mmCIF file of the N, C-alpha and C atoms, coordinates in Angstrom:
data_MODEL
# 
_entry.id   MODEL 
# 
loop_
_atom_site.group_PDB 
_atom_site.id 
_atom_site.type_symbol 
_atom_site.label_atom_id 
_atom_site.label_alt_id 
_atom_site.label_comp_id 
_atom_site.label_asym_id 
_atom_site.label_entity_id 
_atom_site.label_seq_id 
_atom_site.pdbx_PDB_ins_code 
_atom_site.Cartn_x 
_atom_site.Cartn_y 
_atom_site.Cartn_z 
_atom_site.occupancy 
_atom_site.B_iso_or_equiv 
_atom_site.pdbx_formal_charge 
_atom_site.auth_seq_id 
_atom_site.auth_comp_id 
_atom_site.auth_asym_id 
_atom_site.auth_atom_id 
_atom_site.pdbx_PDB_model_num 
ATOM 1   N N  . MET A 1 1  ? -18.734 168.677 -17.766 1.00 0.00 ? 1  MET A N  1 
ATOM 2   C CA . MET A 1 1  ? -18.004 168.470 -18.914 1.00 0.00 ? 1  MET A CA 1 
ATOM 3   C C  . MET A 1 1  ? -17.815 167.014 -19.194 1.00 0.00 ? 1  MET A C  1 
ATOM 4   N N  . PHE A 1 2  ? -18.408 166.358 -20.485 1.00 0.00 ? 2  PHE A N  1 
ATOM 5   C CA . PHE A 1 2  ? -17.960 164.954 -20.905 1.00 0.00 ? 2  PHE A CA 1 
ATOM 6   C C  . PHE A 1 2  ? -17.271 165.086 -22.120 1.00 0.00 ? 2  PHE A C  1 
ATOM 7   N N  . GLN A 1 3  ? -16.369 163.954 -22.300 1.00 0.00 ? 3  GLN A N  1 
ATOM 8   C CA . GLN A 1 3  ? -15.661 163.692 -23.648 1.00 0.00 ? 3  GLN A CA 1 
ATOM 9   C C  . GLN A 1 3  ? -16.079 162.171 -23.726 1.00 0.00 ? 3  GLN A C  1 
ATOM 10  N N  . ILE A 1 4  ? -16.600 162.195 -25.039 1.00 0.00 ? 4  ILE A N  1 
ATOM 11  C CA . ILE A 1 4  ? -16.700 160.555 -25.825 1.00 0.00 ? 4  ILE A CA 1 
ATOM 12  C C  . ILE A 1 4  ? -15.815 160.268 -26.704 1.00 0.00 ? 4  ILE A C  1 
ATOM 13  N N  . THR A 1 5  ? -15.280 158.984 -26.494 1.00 0.00 ? 5  THR A N  1 
ATOM 14  C CA . THR A 1 5  ? -14.393 158.753 -27.243 1.00 0.00 ? 5  THR A CA 1 
ATOM 15  C C  . THR A 1 5  ? -14.988 157.492 -27.982 1.00 0.00 ? 5  THR A C  1 
ATOM 16  N N  . LEU A 1 6  ? -14.907 157.375 -29.384 1.00 0.00 ? 6  LEU A N  1 
ATOM 17  C CA . LEU A 1 6  ? -15.475 156.292 -30.469 1.00 0.00 ? 6  LEU A CA 1 
ATOM 18  C C  . LEU A 1 6  ? -14.270 155.590 -30.865 1.00 0.00 ? 6  LEU A C  1 
ATOM 19  N N  . GLY A 1 7  ? -14.073 154.359 -30.718 1.00 0.00 ? 7  GLY A N  1 
ATOM 20  C CA . GLY A 1 7  ? -12.934 153.538 -31.243 1.00 0.00 ? 7  GLY A CA 1 
ATOM 21  C C  . GLY A 1 7  ? -13.943 152.707 -32.224 1.00 0.00 ? 7  GLY A C  1 
ATOM 22  N N  . ILE A 1 8  ? -13.589 152.741 -33.734 1.00 0.00 ? 8  ILE A N  1 
ATOM 23  C CA . ILE A 1 8  ? -13.959 151.669 -34.523 1.00 0.00 ? 8  ILE A CA 1 
ATOM 24  C C  . ILE A 1 8  ? -12.749 150.839 -35.077 1.00 0.00 ? 8  ILE A C  1 
ATOM 25  N N  . THR A 1 9  ? -12.937 149.572 -34.695 1.00 0.00 ? 9  THR A N  1 
ATOM 26  C CA . THR A 1 9  ? -11.772 148.648 -34.873 1.00 0.00 ? 9  THR A CA 1 
ATOM 27  C C  . THR A 1 9  ? -11.753 147.928 -36.133 1.00 0.00 ? 9  THR A C  1 
ATOM 28  N N  . GLU A 1 10 ? -12.934 147.608 -36.340 1.00 0.00 ? 10 GLU A N  1 
ATOM 29  C CA . GLU A 1 10 ? -13.097 146.802 -37.939 1.00 0.00 ? 10 GLU A CA 1 
ATOM 30  C C  . GLU A 1 10 ? -14.388 147.379 -38.735 1.00 0.00 ? 10 GLU A C  1 
ATOM 31  N N  . ILE A 1 11 ? -13.922 147.341 -40.163 1.00 0.00 ? 11 ILE A N  1 
ATOM 32  C CA . ILE A 1 11 ? -15.022 147.913 -40.866 1.00 0.00 ? 11 ILE A CA 1 
ATOM 33  C C  . ILE A 1 11 ? -15.289 147.307 -41.927 1.00 0.00 ? 11 ILE A C  1 
ATOM 34  N N  . VAL A 1 12 ? -16.383 147.194 -42.815 1.00 0.00 ? 12 VAL A N  1 
ATOM 35  C CA . VAL A 1 12 ? -16.731 146.988 -43.633 1.00 0.00 ? 12 VAL A CA 1 
ATOM 36  C C  . VAL A 1 12 ? -16.881 147.601 -45.083 1.00 0.00 ? 12 VAL A C  1 
ATOM 37  N N  . GLU A 1 13 ? -16.757 147.146 -46.246 1.00 0.00 ? 13 GLU A N  1 
ATOM 38  C CA . GLU A 1 13 ? -16.595 148.114 -47.181 1.00 0.00 ? 13 GLU A CA 1 
ATOM 39  C C  . GLU A 1 13 ? -18.139 148.449 -47.554 1.00 0.00 ? 13 GLU A C  1 
ATOM 40  N N  . GLU A 1 14 ? -18.187 149.752 -47.899 1.00 0.00 ? 14 GLU A N  1 
ATOM 41  C CA . GLU A 1 14 ? -19.458 150.165 -48.318 1.00 0.00 ? 14 GLU A CA 1 
ATOM 42  C C  . GLU A 1 14 ? -20.226 150.281 -47.275 1.00 0.00 ? 14 GLU A C  1 
ATOM 43  N N  . GLN A 1 15 ? -20.105 150.556 -46.073 1.00 0.00 ? 15 GLN A N  1 
ATOM 44  C CA . GLN A 1 15 ? -20.466 150.918 -44.797 1.00 0.00 ? 15 GLN A CA 1 
ATOM 45  C C  . GLN A 1 15 ? -20.111 152.363 -44.225 1.00 0.00 ? 15 GLN A C  1 
ATOM 46  N N  . VAL A 1 16 ? -20.939 152.949 -43.454 1.00 0.00 ? 16 VAL A N  1 
ATOM 47  C CA . VAL A 1 16 ? -20.830 154.204 -42.744 1.00 0.00 ? 16 VAL A CA 1 
ATOM 48  C C  . VAL A 1 16 ? -21.626 154.150 -41.173 1.00 0.00 ? 16 VAL A C  1 
ATOM 49  N N  . VAL A 1 17 ? -21.041 154.827 -40.455 1.00 0.00 ? 17 VAL A N  1 
ATOM 50  C CA . VAL A 1 17 ? -21.537 154.701 -39.124 1.00 0.00 ? 17 VAL A CA 1 
ATOM 51  C C  . VAL A 1 17 ? -21.800 156.149 -38.757 1.00 0.00 ? 17 VAL A C  1 
ATOM 52  N N  . ASP A 1 18 ? -23.199 156.539 -38.216 1.00 0.00 ? 18 ASP A N  1 
ATOM 53  C CA . ASP A 1 18 ? -23.821 157.818 -37.818 1.00 0.00 ? 18 ASP A CA 1 
ATOM 54  C C  . ASP A 1 18 ? -23.822 157.518 -36.189 1.00 0.00 ? 18 ASP A C  1 
ATOM 55  N N  . VAL A 1 19 ? -23.299 158.631 -35.493 1.00 0.00 ? 19 VAL A N  1 
ATOM 56  C CA . VAL A 1 19 ? -23.275 158.655 -34.052 1.00 0.00 ? 19 VAL A CA 1 
ATOM 57  C C  . VAL A 1 19 ? -24.149 159.888 -33.507 1.00 0.00 ? 19 VAL A C  1 
ATOM 58  N N  . ILE A 1 20 ? -24.920 159.712 -32.821 1.00 0.00 ? 20 ILE A N  1 
ATOM 59  C CA . ILE A 1 20 ? -25.725 160.755 -32.295 1.00 0.00 ? 20 ILE A CA 1 
ATOM 60  C C  . ILE A 1 20 ? -25.554 160.771 -30.485 1.00 0.00 ? 20 ILE A C  1 
ATOM 61  N N  . THR A 1 21 ? -25.450 161.819 -29.915 1.00 0.00 ? 21 THR A N  1 
ATOM 62  C CA . THR A 1 21 ? -25.737 161.787 -28.415 1.00 0.00 ? 21 THR A CA 1 
ATOM 63  C C  . THR A 1 21 ? -26.756 162.738 -28.331 1.00 0.00 ? 21 THR A C  1 
ATOM 64  N N  . ASP A 1 22 ? -27.526 162.244 -27.142 1.00 0.00 ? 22 ASP A N  1 
ATOM 65  C CA . ASP A 1 22 ? -28.833 162.929 -26.704 1.00 0.00 ? 22 ASP A CA 1 
ATOM 66  C C  . ASP A 1 22 ? -28.452 163.516 -25.138 1.00 0.00 ? 22 ASP A C  1 
ATOM 67  N N  . ARG A 1 23 ? -29.194 164.035 -24.472 1.00 0.00 ? 23 ARG A N  1 
ATOM 68  C CA . ARG A 1 23 ? -29.036 164.535 -22.968 1.00 0.00 ? 23 ARG A CA 1 
ATOM 69  C C  . ARG A 1 23 ? -30.651 164.127 -22.331 1.00 0.00 ? 23 ARG A C  1 
ATOM 70  N N  . SER A 1 24 ? -30.372 164.070 -21.354 1.00 0.00 ? 24 SER A N  1 
ATOM 71  C CA . SER A 1 24 ? -31.450 163.711 -20.357 1.00 0.00 ? 24 SER A CA 1 
ATOM 72  C C  . SER A 1 24 ? -30.996 163.985 -18.992 1.00 0.00 ? 24 SER A C  1 
ATOM 73  N N  . ALA A 1 25 ? -31.972 164.476 -17.784 1.00 0.00 ? 25 ALA A N  1 
ATOM 74  C CA . ALA A 1 25 ? -31.979 164.807 -16.736 1.00 0.00 ? 25 ALA A CA 1 
ATOM 75  C C  . ALA A 1 25 ? -32.376 163.876 -15.936 1.00 0.00 ? 25 ALA A C  1 
ATOM 76  N N  . ASP A 1 26 ? -33.294 162.739 -16.214 1.00 0.00 ? 26 ASP A N  1 
ATOM 77  C CA . ASP A 1 26 ? -33.662 161.957 -15.643 1.00 0.00 ? 26 ASP A CA 1 
ATOM 78  C C  . ASP A 1 26 ? -33.739 160.446 -16.354 1.00 0.00 ? 26 ASP A C  1 
ATOM 79  N N  . ARG A 1 27 ? -33.192 160.325 -17.300 1.00 0.00 ? 27 ARG A N  1 
ATOM 80  C CA . ARG A 1 27 ? -33.032 159.311 -18.302 1.00 0.00 ? 27 ARG A CA 1 
ATOM 81  C C  . ARG A 1 27 ? -34.651 158.688 -18.413 1.00 0.00 ? 27 ARG A C  1 
ATOM 82  N N  . VAL A 1 28 ? -35.619 159.525 -18.349 1.00 0.00 ? 28 VAL A N  1 
ATOM 83  C CA . VAL A 1 28 ? -36.673 159.327 -18.855 1.00 0.00 ? 28 VAL A CA 1 
ATOM 84  C C  . VAL A 1 28 ? -37.278 160.141 -20.069 1.00 0.00 ? 28 VAL A C  1 
ATOM 85  N N  . VAL A 1 29 ? -37.217 161.467 -19.824 1.00 0.00 ? 29 VAL A N  1 
ATOM 86  C CA . VAL A 1 29 ? -37.286 162.228 -21.068 1.00 0.00 ? 29 VAL A CA 1 
ATOM 87  C C  . VAL A 1 29 ? -36.113 162.873 -21.760 1.00 0.00 ? 29 VAL A C  1 
ATOM 88  N N  . TRP A 1 30 ? -35.780 162.523 -22.754 1.00 0.00 ? 30 TRP A N  1 
ATOM 89  C CA . TRP A 1 30 ? -34.797 162.732 -23.693 1.00 0.00 ? 30 TRP A CA 1 
ATOM 90  C C  . TRP A 1 30 ? -35.100 164.299 -24.511 1.00 0.00 ? 30 TRP A C  1 
ATOM 91  N N  . ALA A 1 31 ? -33.724 164.750 -24.531 1.00 0.00 ? 31 ALA A N  1 
ATOM 92  C CA . ALA A 1 31 ? -34.214 166.401 -25.105 1.00 0.00 ? 31 ALA A CA 1 
ATOM 93  C C  . ALA A 1 31 ? -34.407 165.926 -26.831 1.00 0.00 ? 31 ALA A C  1 
ATOM 94  N N  . ALA A 1 32 ? -35.367 166.780 -27.521 1.00 0.00 ? 32 ALA A N  1 
ATOM 95  C CA . ALA A 1 32 ? -35.636 166.705 -28.840 1.00 0.00 ? 32 ALA A CA 1 
ATOM 96  C C  . ALA A 1 32 ? -34.398 166.833 -29.874 1.00 0.00 ? 32 ALA A C  1 
ATOM 97  N N  . ASN A 1 33 ? -33.566 167.478 -29.541 1.00 0.00 ? 33 ASN A N  1 
ATOM 98  C CA . ASN A 1 33 ? -32.534 167.984 -30.175 1.00 0.00 ? 33 ASN A CA 1 
ATOM 99  C C  . ASN A 1 33 ? -31.180 167.105 -29.606 1.00 0.00 ? 33 ASN A C  1 
ATOM 100 N N  . PRO A 1 34 ? -30.202 166.531 -30.728 1.00 0.00 ? 34 PRO A N  1 
ATOM 101 C CA . PRO A 1 34 ? -29.048 166.108 -29.974 1.00 0.00 ? 34 PRO A CA 1 
ATOM 102 C C  . PRO A 1 34 ? -28.107 167.170 -29.615 1.00 0.00 ? 34 PRO A C  1 
ATOM 103 N N  . VAL A 1 35 ? -27.344 166.443 -28.435 1.00 0.00 ? 35 VAL A N  1 
ATOM 104 C CA . VAL A 1 35 ? -26.205 167.649 -28.367 1.00 0.00 ? 35 VAL A CA 1 
ATOM 105 C C  . VAL A 1 35 ? -25.314 167.655 -29.031 1.00 0.00 ? 35 VAL A C  1 
ATOM 106 N N  . ALA A 1 36 ? -24.840 166.205 -29.499 1.00 0.00 ? 36 ALA A N  1 
ATOM 107 C CA . ALA A 1 36 ? -24.045 166.531 -30.621 1.00 0.00 ? 36 ALA A CA 1 
ATOM 108 C C  . ALA A 1 36 ? -24.082 165.469 -31.761 1.00 0.00 ? 36 ALA A C  1 
ATOM 109 N N  . ALA A 1 37 ? -23.557 165.287 -32.956 1.00 0.00 ? 37 ALA A N  1 
ATOM 110 C CA . ALA A 1 37 ? -23.532 164.571 -33.870 1.00 0.00 ? 37 ALA A CA 1 
ATOM 111 C C  . ALA A 1 37 ? -22.245 164.411 -34.609 1.00 0.00 ? 37 ALA A C  1 
ATOM 112 N N  . VAL A 1 38 ? -21.837 163.008 -34.473 1.00 0.00 ? 38 VAL A N  1 
ATOM 113 C CA . VAL A 1 38 ? -20.274 162.954 -35.020 1.00 0.00 ? 38 VAL A CA 1 
ATOM 114 C C  . VAL A 1 38 ? -20.381 162.937 -36.729 1.00 0.00 ? 38 VAL A C  1 
ATOM 115 N N  . PRO A 1 39 ? -19.567 163.524 -37.321 1.00 0.00 ? 39 PRO A N  1 
ATOM 116 C CA . PRO A 1 39 ? -19.540 163.230 -38.929 1.00 0.00 ? 39 PRO A CA 1 
ATOM 117 C C  . PRO A 1 39 ? -19.536 161.824 -39.218 1.00 0.00 ? 39 PRO A C  1 
ATOM 118 N N  . GLN A 1 40 ? -20.123 161.473 -40.496 1.00 0.00 ? 40 GLN A N  1 
ATOM 119 C CA . GLN A 1 40 ? -19.894 160.261 -40.722 1.00 0.00 ? 40 GLN A CA 1 
ATOM 120 C C  . GLN A 1 40 ? -18.137 159.759 -40.867 1.00 0.00 ? 40 GLN A C  1 
ATOM 121 N N  . LYS A 1 41 ? -18.004 158.423 -40.365 1.00 0.00 ? 41 LYS A N  1 
ATOM 122 C CA . LYS A 1 41 ? -16.876 157.822 -40.462 1.00 0.00 ? 41 LYS A CA 1 
ATOM 123 C C  . LYS A 1 41 ? -16.819 156.633 -41.517 1.00 0.00 ? 41 LYS A C  1 
ATOM 124 N N  . LEU A 1 42 ? -15.756 156.364 -42.274 1.00 0.00 ? 42 LEU A N  1 
ATOM 125 C CA . LEU A 1 42 ? -15.771 155.359 -43.055 1.00 0.00 ? 42 LEU A CA 1 
ATOM 126 C C  . LEU A 1 42 ? -14.254 154.482 -43.170 1.00 0.00 ? 42 LEU A C  1 
ATOM 127 N N  . ASN A 1 43 ? -13.557 154.710 -41.996 1.00 0.00 ? 43 ASN A N  1 
ATOM 128 C CA . ASN A 1 43 ? -12.469 154.069 -41.565 1.00 0.00 ? 43 ASN A CA 1 
ATOM 129 C C  . ASN A 1 43 ? -12.127 153.499 -40.230 1.00 0.00 ? 43 ASN A C  1 
ATOM 130 N N  . GLN A 1 44 ? -11.334 152.985 -40.017 1.00 0.00 ? 44 GLN A N  1 
ATOM 131 C CA . GLN A 1 44 ? -10.880 152.508 -38.506 1.00 0.00 ? 44 GLN A CA 1 
ATOM 132 C C  . GLN A 1 44 ? -10.100 153.640 -37.869 1.00 0.00 ? 44 GLN A C  1 
ATOM 133 N N  . TYR A 1 45 ? -10.505 154.169 -36.778 1.00 0.00 ? 45 TYR A N  1 
ATOM 134 C CA . TYR A 1 45 ? -10.020 155.220 -35.848 1.00 0.00 ? 45 TYR A CA 1 
ATOM 135 C C  . TYR A 1 45 ? -10.453 155.041 -34.349 1.00 0.00 ? 45 TYR A C  1 
ATOM 136 N N  . THR A 1 46 ? -9.726  155.401 -33.388 1.00 0.00 ? 46 THR A N  1 
ATOM 137 C CA . THR A 1 46 ? -9.985  155.745 -32.164 1.00 0.00 ? 46 THR A CA 1 
ATOM 138 C C  . THR A 1 46 ? -9.400  157.126 -31.894 1.00 0.00 ? 46 THR A C  1 
ATOM 139 N N  . ALA A 1 47 ? -10.678 157.864 -31.454 1.00 0.00 ? 47 ALA A N  1 
ATOM 140 C CA . ALA A 1 47 ? -10.357 159.280 -31.107 1.00 0.00 ? 47 ALA A CA 1 
ATOM 141 C C  . ALA A 1 47 ? -11.325 160.013 -30.373 1.00 0.00 ? 47 ALA A C  1 
ATOM 142 N N  . PRO A 1 48 ? -10.875 161.119 -29.283 1.00 0.00 ? 48 PRO A N  1 
ATOM 143 C CA . PRO A 1 48 ? -12.141 161.980 -28.707 1.00 0.00 ? 48 PRO A CA 1 
ATOM 144 C C  . PRO A 1 48 ? -13.020 162.322 -29.831 1.00 0.00 ? 48 PRO A C  1 
ATOM 145 N N  . VAL A 1 49 ? -13.955 162.370 -30.019 1.00 0.00 ? 49 VAL A N  1 
ATOM 146 C CA . VAL A 1 49 ? -14.939 162.561 -31.144 1.00 0.00 ? 49 VAL A CA 1 
ATOM 147 C C  . VAL A 1 49 ? -15.955 163.677 -30.844 1.00 0.00 ? 49 VAL A C  1 
ATOM 148 N N  . VAL A 1 50 ? -16.369 163.563 -29.031 1.00 0.00 ? 50 VAL A N  1 
ATOM 149 C CA . VAL A 1 50 ? -17.623 164.607 -28.884 1.00 0.00 ? 50 VAL A CA 1 
ATOM 150 C C  . VAL A 1 50 ? -17.175 164.840 -27.348 1.00 0.00 ? 50 VAL A C  1 
ATOM 151 N N  . VAL A 1 51 ? -17.090 166.414 -27.151 1.00 0.00 ? 51 VAL A N  1 
ATOM 152 C CA . VAL A 1 51 ? -16.712 167.077 -25.963 1.00 0.00 ? 51 VAL A CA 1 
ATOM 153 C C  . VAL A 1 51 ? -18.199 167.806 -25.641 1.00 0.00 ? 51 VAL A C  1 
ATOM 154 N N  . VAL A 1 52 ? -19.013 167.519 -24.701 1.00 0.00 ? 52 VAL A N  1 
ATOM 155 C CA . VAL A 1 52 ? -20.159 168.129 -24.471 1.00 0.00 ? 52 VAL A CA 1 
ATOM 156 C C  . VAL A 1 52 ? -19.981 168.976 -23.189 1.00 0.00 ? 52 VAL A C  1 
ATOM 157 N N  . ASP A 1 53 ? -20.126 170.282 -23.082 1.00 0.00 ? 53 ASP A N  1 
ATOM 158 C CA . ASP A 1 53 ? -19.966 171.247 -22.267 1.00 0.00 ? 53 ASP A CA 1 
ATOM 159 C C  . ASP A 1 53 ? -21.634 171.407 -21.727 1.00 0.00 ? 53 ASP A C  1 
ATOM 160 N N  . ASN A 1 54 ? -21.861 170.795 -20.311 1.00 0.00 ? 54 ASN A N  1 
ATOM 161 C CA . ASN A 1 54 ? -23.128 171.131 -20.070 1.00 0.00 ? 54 ASN A CA 1 
ATOM 162 C C  . ASN A 1 54 ? -23.311 172.269 -19.058 1.00 0.00 ? 54 ASN A C  1 
ATOM 163 N N  . SER A 1 55 ? -22.316 173.041 -19.069 1.00 0.00 ? 55 SER A N  1 
ATOM 164 C CA . SER A 1 55 ? -22.468 174.253 -17.841 1.00 0.00 ? 55 SER A CA 1 
ATOM 165 C C  . SER A 1 55 ? -23.485 175.070 -18.496 1.00 0.00 ? 55 SER A C  1 
ATOM 166 N N  . SER A 1 56 ? -24.009 175.361 -19.685 1.00 0.00 ? 56 SER A N  1 
ATOM 167 C CA . SER A 1 56 ? -25.370 175.884 -19.765 1.00 0.00 ? 56 SER A CA 1 
ATOM 168 C C  . SER A 1 56 ? -26.527 175.208 -19.475 1.00 0.00 ? 56 SER A C  1 
ATOM 169 N N  . ALA A 1 57 ? -26.556 173.801 -19.298 1.00 0.00 ? 57 ALA A N  1 
ATOM 170 C CA . ALA A 1 57 ? -27.483 172.995 -18.728 1.00 0.00 ? 57 ALA A CA 1 
ATOM 171 C C  . ALA A 1 57 ? -27.337 172.259 -17.671 1.00 0.00 ? 57 ALA A C  1 
ATOM 172 N N  . PRO A 1 58 ? -27.253 172.679 -16.494 1.00 0.00 ? 58 PRO A N  1 
ATOM 173 C CA . PRO A 1 58 ? -26.648 171.931 -15.568 1.00 0.00 ? 58 PRO A CA 1 
ATOM 174 C C  . PRO A 1 58 ? -27.396 170.714 -14.871 1.00 0.00 ? 58 PRO A C  1 
ATOM 175 N N  . SER A 1 59 ? -28.691 170.713 -15.348 1.00 0.00 ? 59 SER A N  1 
ATOM 176 C CA . SER A 1 59 ? -29.733 169.611 -14.893 1.00 0.00 ? 59 SER A CA 1 
ATOM 177 C C  . SER A 1 59 ? -29.433 168.373 -15.778 1.00 0.00 ? 59 SER A C  1 
ATOM 178 N N  . VAL A 1 60 ? -28.817 168.400 -16.663 1.00 0.00 ? 60 VAL A N  1 
ATOM 179 C CA . VAL A 1 60 ? -28.290 167.590 -17.719 1.00 0.00 ? 60 VAL A CA 1 
ATOM 180 C C  . VAL A 1 60 ? -27.456 166.634 -16.719 1.00 0.00 ? 60 VAL A C  1 
ATOM 181 N N  . ARG A 1 61 ? -27.919 165.212 -16.576 1.00 0.00 ? 61 ARG A N  1 
ATOM 182 C CA . ARG A 1 61 ? -27.300 164.246 -15.492 1.00 0.00 ? 61 ARG A CA 1 
ATOM 183 C C  . ARG A 1 61 ? -26.769 163.085 -16.886 1.00 0.00 ? 61 ARG A C  1 
ATOM 184 N N  . CYS A 1 62 ? -27.320 162.869 -17.512 1.00 0.00 ? 62 CYS A N  1 
ATOM 185 C CA . CYS A 1 62 ? -27.466 161.476 -18.516 1.00 0.00 ? 62 CYS A CA 1 
ATOM 186 C C  . CYS A 1 62 ? -27.076 161.706 -19.854 1.00 0.00 ? 62 CYS A C  1 
ATOM 187 N N  . LEU A 1 63 ? -26.154 161.410 -20.595 1.00 0.00 ? 63 LEU A N  1 
ATOM 188 C CA . LEU A 1 63 ? -25.865 161.204 -21.969 1.00 0.00 ? 63 LEU A CA 1 
ATOM 189 C C  . LEU A 1 63 ? -26.417 159.608 -22.173 1.00 0.00 ? 63 LEU A C  1 
ATOM 190 N N  . ARG A 1 64 ? -26.869 159.669 -23.652 1.00 0.00 ? 64 ARG A N  1 
ATOM 191 C CA . ARG A 1 64 ? -26.977 158.591 -24.298 1.00 0.00 ? 64 ARG A CA 1 
ATOM 192 C C  . ARG A 1 64 ? -26.376 158.599 -25.529 1.00 0.00 ? 64 ARG A C  1 
ATOM 193 N N  . VAL A 1 65 ? -25.790 157.529 -26.218 1.00 0.00 ? 65 VAL A N  1 
ATOM 194 C CA . VAL A 1 65 ? -24.932 157.652 -27.578 1.00 0.00 ? 65 VAL A CA 1 
ATOM 195 C C  . VAL A 1 65 ? -25.914 156.480 -28.289 1.00 0.00 ? 65 VAL A C  1 
ATOM 196 N N  . ARG A 1 66 ? -26.459 157.213 -29.225 1.00 0.00 ? 66 ARG A N  1 
ATOM 197 C CA . ARG A 1 66 ? -26.663 156.121 -30.501 1.00 0.00 ? 66 ARG A CA 1 
ATOM 198 C C  . ARG A 1 66 ? -26.165 156.146 -31.517 1.00 0.00 ? 66 ARG A C  1 
ATOM 199 N N  . TRP A 1 67 ? -26.182 154.808 -32.250 1.00 0.00 ? 67 TRP A N  1 
ATOM 200 C CA . TRP A 1 67 ? -25.521 154.891 -33.270 1.00 0.00 ? 67 TRP A CA 1 
ATOM 201 C C  . TRP A 1 67 ? -26.156 153.839 -34.687 1.00 0.00 ? 67 TRP A C  1 
ATOM 202 N N  . GLN A 1 68 ? -25.985 154.148 -35.612 1.00 0.00 ? 68 GLN A N  1 
ATOM 203 C CA . GLN A 1 68 ? -26.841 153.676 -36.903 1.00 0.00 ? 68 GLN A CA 1 
ATOM 204 C C  . GLN A 1 68 ? -25.571 153.325 -38.031 1.00 0.00 ? 68 GLN A C  1 
ATOM 205 N N  . VAL A 1 69 ? -25.733 151.930 -38.652 1.00 0.00 ? 69 VAL A N  1 
ATOM 206 C CA . VAL A 1 69 ? -24.674 151.425 -39.592 1.00 0.00 ? 69 VAL A CA 1 
ATOM 207 C C  . VAL A 1 69 ? -25.272 151.592 -40.827 1.00 0.00 ? 69 VAL A C  1 
ATOM 208 N N  . ASN A 1 70 ? -25.044 152.005 -41.782 1.00 0.00 ? 70 ASN A N  1 
ATOM 209 C CA . ASN A 1 70 ? -26.113 152.270 -43.252 1.00 0.00 ? 70 ASN A CA 1 
ATOM 210 C C  . ASN A 1 70 ? -25.020 151.576 -44.175 1.00 0.00 ? 70 ASN A C  1 
ATOM 211 N N  . ARG A 1 71 ? -25.725 151.274 -45.086 1.00 0.00 ? 71 ARG A N  1 
ATOM 212 C CA . ARG A 1 71 ? -24.959 150.500 -46.276 1.00 0.00 ? 71 ARG A CA 1 
ATOM 213 C C  . ARG A 1 71 ? -25.440 151.330 -47.544 1.00 0.00 ? 71 ARG A C  1 
ATOM 214 N N  . TRP A 1 72 ? -24.199 151.207 -48.735 1.00 0.00 ? 72 TRP A N  1 
ATOM 215 C CA . TRP A 1 72 ? -24.645 151.952 -49.887 1.00 0.00 ? 72 TRP A CA 1 
ATOM 216 C C  . TRP A 1 72 ? -23.971 150.887 -51.336 1.00 0.00 ? 72 TRP A C  1 
ATOM 217 N N  . GLY A 1 73 ? -24.540 151.446 -51.806 1.00 0.00 ? 73 GLY A N  1 
ATOM 218 C CA . GLY A 1 73 ? -23.751 150.514 -53.410 1.00 0.00 ? 73 GLY A CA 1 
ATOM 219 C C  . GLY A 1 73 ? -24.809 149.210 -53.510 1.00 0.00 ? 73 GLY A C  1 
ATOM 220 N N  . ARG A 1 74 ? -23.702 147.998 -53.318 1.00 0.00 ? 74 ARG A N  1 
ATOM 221 C CA . ARG A 1 74 ? -24.609 146.996 -53.661 1.00 0.00 ? 74 ARG A CA 1 
ATOM 222 C C  . ARG A 1 74 ? -25.854 146.303 -52.837 1.00 0.00 ? 74 ARG A C  1 
ATOM 223 N N  . ALA A 1 75 ? -26.558 145.576 -53.361 1.00 0.00 ? 75 ALA A N  1 
ATOM 224 C CA . ALA A 1 75 ? -27.665 145.161 -52.201 1.00 0.00 ? 75 ALA A CA 1 
ATOM 225 C C  . ALA A 1 75 ? -27.216 144.566 -51.121 1.00 0.00 ? 75 ALA A C  1 
ATOM 226 N N  . SER A 1 76 ? -28.020 144.391 -50.122 1.00 0.00 ? 76 SER A N  1 
ATOM 227 C CA . SER A 1 76 ? -27.792 143.846 -48.952 1.00 0.00 ? 76 SER A CA 1 
ATOM 228 C C  . SER A 1 76 ? -28.292 142.398 -48.972 1.00 0.00 ? 76 SER A C  1 
# 
């Protein structure tokens, strides 16, 4: 079982972060569907946000966390 903690320590107005967790057995081929996705966050916080239970797929040895920051509102 894996637990991932996400800490957002600084924010910019009108931005949101998307966090996606992928899995792999060999770090070469990554599963098409993410293991977990964190709901969009708009404020500062630190908390365990994803718990991945790999008992159904014991071959999973690697996790990769991807994030993307998106803006809305005024032009960038």
